C-alpha positions in Angstrom: 0.8 -59.8 17.7 -1.2 -59.3 14.5 -1.8 -55.9 13.0 -5.5 -56.1 13.5 -5.0 -56.6 17.3 -2.6 -53.7 17.4 -5.1 -51.5 15.5 -7.9 -52.4 17.9 -5.7 -51.6 20.8 -4.6 -48.2 19.3 -8.0 -47.3 18.0 -10.7 -49.4 19.6 -13.5 -47.9 17.6 -12.0 -48.3 14.2 -13.5 -51.7 13.5 -17.0 -50.4 14.3 -16.4 -47.3 12.1 -15.3 -49.5 9.2 -18.3 -51.9 9.7 -20.6 -48.9 9.8 -19.1 -47.4 6.6 -19.4 -50.7 4.8 -23.0 -51.1 5.9 -23.9 -47.7 4.6 -21.8 -48.0 1.3 -21.7 -51.7 0.5 -22.5 -51.0 -3.2 -19.6 -48.6 -3.4 -17.2 -51.0 -1.7 -18.2 -53.8 -4.1 -17.9 -51.5 -7.1 -14.4 -50.4 -6.1 -13.4 -54.0 -5.4 -14.6 -55.1 -8.9 -12.7 -52.2 -10.5 -9.6 -53.1 -8.6 -9.9 -56.7 -9.8 -10.6 -55.6 -13.4 -7.3 -53.6 -13.3 -5.2 -56.2 -11.4 -6.2 -59.4 -13.3 -4.8 -58.4 -16.7 -1.6 -57.2 -15.0 -1.2 -60.5 -13.2 -1.9 -62.5 -16.4 0.8 -60.5 -18.2 3.2 -61.1 -15.3 2.5 -64.9 -15.3 2.6 -65.3 -19.1 5.0 -62.6 -20.5 4.7 -62.2 -24.2 
């Protein structure tokens, strides 16, 4: 059983709450995602091509 199925069974309203939060704050989510990528990409590059 996948984790998303278990989550929906344990907290059936969580998906709706997450969707509502994203709908209200999509710019924030996109900004945080961009910041996470900006931090992660150089670290992954260093890991793949160690100096």
